[in-house]
N, C-alpha and C positions, 0 to 999 in steps of 0.2 A: 152813548147816555143809555143804551138797552141794558149794557151790561149794570150799570148804576144802579137802574129802578131795579134791575132783576136781583142783584144782591141788597137791596133795600129792604124788598119784599122778601127775600129769605131768613134778613137780620130779623124780621119783624116776628116771621113764621118761627124760627127756629128759637126767640127769645119765649114766644107761647112754650115751645116745649120742655127750654131749661126750666122753666115756671112752674111746669106739671113736673118734672123730676124734681124740682126741691120740695113740693108736696107730698112724694111718693117716698122719696128717703130722709130729708130731712136733716142732711149729712155735708159734708165738705165734697162731696164727690156733684152735688148739682150745682155748688160754685165753680167747679172745674168743668163743668159741662156748660155753662154759659159763656164764660171763655173760651172756650174751644168750638162754641156753636158761633159768637159772633166772629171769630176769627178766621171760622172756615169762610162761611158767608163773604166776608171781606178779600180773601184770599183766594178762593178757588173758584169763583164765581166770574170775576172780573176775566178781561179776553188773557189771554196769555203772553206774556213778554216777547218783543219781535225778535229775538235770539232764542227761541223754544222751537225744537222739530216739529214741523206736522206730523201726525201719524194717524190711525185711522181709530186708534185705541188704546186708552190708556187702563191695562189690566193690572189688581195685585191679586195676588195669589194670598189669602189670609188662611193660616194653616195652622189647624189647631194640634197642639203638643201636648198636652194634658197628660198625668200621669195614668188616667185611666183608660189610656190604650198601651198596648203593649209596645215593647219596642222593636218588635218584627213589622207590628202594624205601623209605627211610624216609616220605619224604613221602608215599608211596600208603599204608602202612599207618598217618601219623597221622591221614590223611584219612578212611582206611577205618573207625578209631574215632569220628572225628566223625561221620562218615555215618550208621552203625551206630545211634547215640544216636536219632537223630530219626527211624528208621525204624519205620514203624507195627509192625509185629511187636513191635519191640524195644517200645515205651512201651504196647503191649497186655499183653504179658509181666510190663512194671513193675505196669500199674492192675488188673491182675487178681490179684497178691498180697491179702493177706489184709489188710496196711495198705495197700496202693497205692501203697508207694513206697520205694526206697533210695535209699543211698548210695554216692558213686563219687569215687576219685581216681585218677590216673594218673603214673605214675612210668617213668621212662626209666632205661636202666642200660646198664653194658659193663663195664667192668674194676670192681675190689671197692672203687675209692672214687670212680667215675664217677655216683653214683644222682642223678637232679635231678625234683625234683618239679613235675610241668607243671601240673598240677590238681589242689589240695588238696580235702581232702573237702567234698561239694558235695552236698546235695540234689535228688534227680529224683524228681518227685512230678506232672508236667505234661509236655504239650509245648514249653511255655514252658522250663522250666528246662532241660530237653535242648537245646534252639537254643541256651540262655544258654552251657551247660557245651562245644557243641561248638563254637561261636565261640570260648569261650576257648582251646580246643586248638588249632582252626587258626591264634590270634595270634602264638602264641607258637613264633618258628622254631627247626627242629629242629636238634639236635646230637649228632654222632657222638662216639665215645667209643673208646678202644683195649680191648682185652681181652674176654673172656667170660669173667663168673663170674655163671653163674646161680647159685649157693649164695650170693653177697651181694646180688643181684638181689632172691631173695626175702627174705631176711634184712630188708633197708632195707623190703621192701614188708610185712613182717611187722610191723614195729616200728610203722608208721602205724594199726595199728589200737589201739594205746592212747591213752587218753584223746584220741578222737578225736571225742566229741560224739555219738556214736550209737553205741544199741544195737542192734544185728541178730540177727534168729534165728538166720542166719547168716553166716560170714566167708568171702570165697573170692579168692585171689589168680588173676588170668589171666593168663599167661604167655606173651609169645612171644619166640622167638629163633631164629637159622639155624645154631646152631652148639652141637656140647655144650660142657659146664665144662670149663673148663682152665686157671683160675686162681682163686686166692682163696678155697682150701678144697674139699674135695669136696662136692658137691650131693646124694646122697643122704642123710646126717648128718641136715642141714639141712631136708632134706624133713621127714624121719622128727620131727623136731622141731616142726616147726610142724606137722602131722597130732596129735601128741599134743598140741596145743594147742588142738587145736579149727579149725585152717583147713584147709578145702579147697583144693586146688591144682588147676588145670585148664591145658593145654597150647594152645599152637599155632605147632607147629613150622613155621617158614617153609622151603620145600623147593624155592624156584624157580629157584637154578641148580645145572648138574652139581656133583655133590662131588668138584672136581678141586684143592680146596686143600689146606694141609699141614695145616688144622684142619676140614676139612669132614668130615661123614659122611653116605653114602647113607641107612643106615637111621635118620633123626634122629627121625622119630616112633615108629620100635620105641624106641629111647633116652629119648625123652621119656617115653612109657609107662612103662618101668622105672625109672627113675633119678629121673624130674622130678615126674609129678603124684601127687595121694595123698590120702587119703580117702573115705569114703562118697560114691559117684555121681561122683568124679574122671575125665575122660575128655581125648584129645586131637583136634583137630579139624587136619589138617594143611593148609600153603596149597601147592599144588602150581604153579602160574601166576600172575604179576603178576596178571591180570585177574580171580583168583577171589580175591583179600584182600579185597573189600570183604565179598562173599559167606560166604564161612568165619569172619570176624568177627563178621557179624551173626547167624550160625546158632549160635556160640559163645556169644555175648551171651543171644541168647532162651534156650537151653538151661541156663546157671548162672542167671539170673532167676528162669525157670520151674518151675527144678529140677525138669527132667526125665530120664527114664533113661537113665542112659551108653550108647552104640552098643558093640557087642561089642567087646573089645579085637582090632588088629590081629592081636595072636599070643598065644601063652601065655607068663603074665609071667616074669621072672626070667630069659629071655636073653642080656642086655647087659652087658658088663663097663660098672659105673659108671666108672670111672676110664679109659676110653677116653681123652678130651680130653686130661689131663693125660698121658698115655705118649705122645700124638701130638705135643703141647706139648715135650715130653722129648725124642723123635726130632729134633725141628725145630733146638731149641737145638743138640744133640748136634751135627747137620749143618754148623751156620752156626761149629762151633770153639768157641762159649762156654763158661766154664764157669757 
């Protein structure tokens, strides 16, 4: 009964979000968002099937592989997640939970239709499990994609929770990226829909390069705080240099697995224009003389 009432409340909330998205875009993306929002409330919120395996956490790593990141940066990023999985601090966080196990999946995203599931849902309950998952991550070649659609990446990540065979006490999306959302529909309404469905979103803004490109944002960490992350306890861990990738990923992983209190926000909330990426893209298109 509680699950049904929760789903009904989420349907109402998500319908309002989709209506707002329709007003913002006036495109087919709004209709897609509505279908997604309603199906998410119906499928993600109710209790998991009896056959689902209980875990402390269902965690999706949603990782940006857009072409604004160099090939070596993408390789360091992938290896950073693989290395963090087997670090003693991460393993300790996993085995310190009530059930002493979590489930993970690893998704790479770029533009609206470029999502790729690199690692399907995998149970991590021991060092052996973690090493096997890390080996699978390292075995798949890194592939870049054009475009930066955080909204699509979050949507694809959320869909992975449906009928995944696990029942987690918490559901978290760990999203990384090196630029603002600039295609595939606005990110804030999607963020709001996922939070309404009980999903927490944490952010890993990658700020290694100087923000000199047409789609770069100097204050990407502020943007992630205001426009991308959401849910009780949500937080941002910026990556400021390539050598800090592994440490940042490890810290973020420990915090979300152990449900540690989030650090103080970098500044007051609500100061960022969440459509800044779309505006930058529009200006760039206008400069090219394209319609």
